[in-house]
C-alpha positions in Angstrom: -17.6 -13.0 24.5 -20.9 -12.9 26.0 -23.8 -14.1 24.1 -26.0 -11.4 22.7 -23.3 -8.7 23.1 -22.5 -6.5 20.4 -19.1 -7.0 19.2 -17.1 -3.7 17.8 -14.6 -4.5 15.1 -11.8 -3.4 17.6 -13.0 -6.1 19.8 -12.8 -8.6 16.7 -9.5 -7.3 15.7 -8.2 -8.0 19.3 -9.8 -11.3 19.6 -8.3 -12.6 16.1 -4.8 -11.1 16.5 -3.7 -13.4 19.2 -2.9 -16.9 19.8 -3.9 -19.0 23.0 -1.4 -21.3 24.6 0.5 -21.4 21.0 -2.5 -22.9 19.3 -3.1 -22.1 15.7 -5.9 -19.4 15.5 -9.0 -20.3 13.5 -12.2 -18.1 13.6 -15.6 -18.4 12.5 -16.7 -15.7 9.3 -16.4 -12.4 10.0 -15.7 -9.0 8.3 -12.6 -7.0 7.9 -11.9 -3.6 6.2 -9.9 -3.9 3.0 -7.1 -1.4 4.6 -6.3 -4.5 7.1 -6.0 -7.1 4.5 -3.3 -7.8 1.9 -2.8 -10.3 -1.1 -0.8 -13.5 -0.3 3.0 -11.9 -1.4 3.7 -15.7 -2.2 0.7 -16.3 -4.6 1.8 -18.4 -7.2 -0.4 -16.3 -9.8 2.4 -13.5 -11.1 -0.8 -11.4 -11.8 -4.4 -11.3 -10.7 -5.6 -10.5 -14.0 -9.0 -9.0 -14.9 -11.8 -9.3 -12.4 -14.8 -7.7 -14.4 -16.7 -11.2 -13.7 -16.6 -10.2 -10.1 -18.2 -7.0 -10.3 -21.2 -8.0 -8.3 -18.9 -8.2 -5.1 -19.8 -4.5 -4.9 -23.3 -5.7 -3.5 -22.9 -9.3 -2.4 -20.0 -11.7 -1.6 -21.1 -15.1 -2.3 -17.9 -16.9 -0.6 -15.5 -15.4 2.2 -11.7 -15.1 1.6 -9.7 -17.5 3.7 -7.0 -15.7 5.7 -4.2 -16.2 8.0 -2.9 -13.8 10.7 -0.2 -11.5 10.1 1.8 -13.3 13.0 1.1 -16.6 11.4 2.6 -15.4 8.1 5.6 -13.9 9.3 6.5 -16.9 11.2 7.3 -18.7 7.8 8.5 -15.9 5.8 9.8 -13.1 8.2 11.6 -11.2 5.4 8.4 -10.3 3.7 6.9 -7.0 3.9 3.2 -6.9 4.9 2.9 -3.2 5.4 0.2 -2.5 8.0 -1.8 -5.3 7.0 -3.3 -7.7 9.8 -4.4 -10.6 7.7 -3.0 -12.3 4.6 -5.6 -13.4 1.9 -4.6 -16.9 1.0 -7.8 -18.1 -1.0 -9.7 -15.0 -2.4 -6.9 -12.9 -3.9 -9.3 -11.9 -6.9 -12.1 -11.1 -4.7 -9.7 -8.9 -2.8 -8.8 -7.0 -6.0 -12.2 -6.9 -7.1 -13.5 -5.3 -3.9 -10.8 -2.6 -4.4 -12.0 -2.0 -7.9 -15.7 -2.1 -7.5 -15.9 0.2 -4.4 -16.5 -2.5 -1.5 -14.9 -1.3 1.7 -14.6 -4.8 3.6 -14.6 -8.4 2.8 -16.3 -11.3 4.6 -13.4 -13.5 5.7 -12.7 -16.9 7.5 -9.2 -17.1 9.5 -7.5 -20.1 9.3 -4.0 -20.2 10.9 -3.9 -23.9 10.6 -3.1 -23.8 6.9 -0.1 -21.8 8.0 1.5 -24.6 10.0 4.6 -24.7 7.6 5.4 -23.3 4.3 4.4 -26.3 2.3 0.9 -26.5 3.6 0.3 -22.9 2.8 1.9 -23.2 -0.5 -0.5 -26.3 -1.3 -3.6 -24.3 -0.4 -2.7 -21.5 -2.6 -1.7 -23.6 -5.5 -4.8 -25.6 -5.2 -7.0 -22.6 -5.6 -5.2 -21.8 -8.9 -4.0 -25.0 -10.6 -7.4 -25.7 -12.3 -8.3 -22.0 -13.4 -8.2 -21.7 -17.0 -6.2 -18.5 -16.8 -3.7 -20.1 -14.7 -1.0 -20.4 -17.4 1.3 -23.4 -17.4 4.5 -21.5 -16.5 3.0 -20.0 -13.4 1.8 -23.6 -12.4 5.2 -24.9 -13.0 6.9 -22.2 -11.0 4.5 -23.0 -8.2 5.3 -26.5 -8.1 8.9 -25.8 -8.2 8.5 -23.5 -5.2 6.5 -26.3 -3.5 9.1 -29.0 -4.1 11.7 -26.7 -2.6 9.5 -26.1 0.5 9.2 -30.0 1.0 13.1 -30.1 1.3 13.4 -30.9 -2.3 11.2 -34.0 -2.2 9.1 -34.1 -5.4 7.5 -37.2 -4.4 6.2 -35.3 -1.3 4.9 -32.5 -3.3 3.3 -34.7 -5.7 1.3 -36.3 -2.7 0.4 -33.0 -1.1 -1.1 -32.0 -4.4 -2.8 -35.3 -5.1 -0.8 -35.4 -8.5 1.2 -38.2 -9.8 5.2 -37.9 -9.8 5.2 -37.8 -13.5 2.9 -34.8 -13.4 5.1 -33.0 -11.2 8.4 -33.8 -13.1 6.8 -32.8 -16.2 5.7 -29.4 -15.0 9.1 -28.7 -13.3 10.9 -29.6 -16.9 9.0 -26.5 -18.4 11.1 -24.3 -16.4 14.2 -25.5 -18.3 12.8 -23.9 -21.5 14.5 -20.9 -22.9 12.6 -17.6 -22.0 11.4 -17.2 -25.6 9.9 -20.7 -25.5 8.3 -20.2 -22.2 6.5 -17.0 -23.6 5.4 -19.1 -26.6 4.0 -21.7 -24.4 2.0 -19.0 -22.3 0.9 -17.5 -25.5 -0.7 -20.9 -26.9 1.8 -20.8 -29.6 3.7 -24.0 -28.3 2.0 -27.0 -27.3 2.9 -28.6 -23.9 3.8 -31.8 -25.3 6.4 -30.3 -27.7 7.6 -28.1 -24.9 8.4 -31.0 -22.6 10.3 -32.6 -25.5 12.3 -29.3 -26.2 13.2 -28.8 -22.4 15.1 -32.0 -23.0 17.3 -30.2 -25.5 20.4 -28.3 -24.4 19.3 -24.5 -24.0 21.3 -23.1 -26.7 19.6 -25.5 -29.3 16.0 -25.3 -28.1 14.7 -22.4 -30.4 16.3 -23.7 -33.4 15.0 -27.2 -32.4 11.6 -25.8 -32.3 11.7 -23.9 -35.6 12.7 -27.1 -37.0 9.7 -28.7 -35.6 7.6 -26.2 -37.0 9.1 -26.6 -40.5 8.6 -30.4 -40.3 4.8 -29.8 -39.7 4.4 -27.1 -42.3 6.1 -29.7 -44.9 3.9 -32.3 -43.4 0.7 -30.3 -43.7 1.6 -29.4 -47.5 2.4 -32.7 -48.5 -1.0 -33.9 -46.9 -2.9 -31.3 -49.1 -1.2 -32.4 -52.2 -2.1 -36.1 -51.8 -5.1 -37.2 -53.5 -8.1 -37.9 -51.4 -8.3 -41.6 -52.6 -5.3 -43.2 -54.0 -7.1 -46.3 -54.9 -10.9 -45.4 -55.4 -11.9 -49.2 -55.7 -10.2 -50.2 -52.4 -13.6 -49.6 -50.6 -15.5 -51.6 -53.3 -13.1 -54.5 -53.2 -13.4 -54.9 -49.4 -17.2 -55.1 -50.0 -16.8 -57.8 -52.6 -14.6 -59.8 -50.1 -17.0 -59.6 -47.1 -19.8 -60.4 -49.4 -18.0 -63.5 -50.6 -17.9 -64.7 -47.0 -21.7 -65.1 -46.8 -22.4 -66.1 -50.4 -23.8 -69.4 -49.6 -26.6 -67.8 -47.2 -26.7 -64.2 -48.9 -26.0 -64.5 -52.7 -27.8 -61.3 -53.3 -25.2 -59.3 -51.2 -22.7 -60.5 -53.4 -24.5 -59.6 -56.3 -25.0 -56.0 -55.0 -21.4 -55.6 -54.2 -20.3 -56.7 -57.6 -22.7 -54.4 -59.1 -21.7 -51.5 -57.1 -18.0 -52.3 -57.9 -18.2 -53.1 -61.6 -21.3 -50.9 -62.6 -23.9 -52.0 -65.1 -21.3 -52.5 -68.1 -19.0 -54.5 -65.8 -21.8 -56.6 -64.6 -23.1 -57.4 -68.2 -19.5 -58.3 -69.3 -18.8 -60.6 -66.3 -22.1 -62.2 -67.1 -21.1 -62.9 -70.6 -17.8 -64.5 -69.6 -19.6 -66.6 -66.9 -21.9 -67.6 -69.6 -19.1 -68.8 -72.0 -17.3 -70.5 -69.0 -20.5 -72.4 -68.4 -21.1 -73.5 -71.9 -17.5 -75.0 -72.5 
């Protein structure tokens, strides 16, 4: 492409749509009409969700979307239907949805076919964009991890390396898919803690819901019992501890013991103690 020459969209489409000598295609930042873009059909997110926070995209796009060519995608999943799309958005699906919603007609893109060298690599790039998002729920995350393990020939350890996570983290996420559907929904809604969910996943499927209810009943009983307990079962225990500590430094700080005794016994108690000590001294 000659320097200074004005490039039409048709020229650009032709340039980025081909591969040279079988090499993965990579291209600098450019623009593509929304009609030529499709969100990654293998996006680990089951739904993009609400994108009102990206309304400003109608006027300015702060970050380009990362895409791969149609050909690169179909080499991995030839059975998927991409319609007439020329590029598949791998990172930036929320930006694509916001562009449609808020009246933008194109998106700035960066074409990176190198991330589509195999299924696992593409899955990793899609997961990494989502895994730390607050609204990427834990079941979506678990399904994404399971899909990646499958694309790594069933090797969970390889998936962990690719995600830069521990083997334990991968194992714990995959275990959540063993939960009963009702409990998966409770987990997504925040009504079931992840830690308890992992424990329930080890219970036979038919018993999981009843085991969860039993755990709730135990927690409710524990909270009730805690509320009935007196705030201070032994109100003198704190005073006794201070007296014991003061005794250890009596030789150098006798006034500390005096203060601790007065606090523990009160004025009346101190007078009684002095009276007893006086009688002991006179005998």
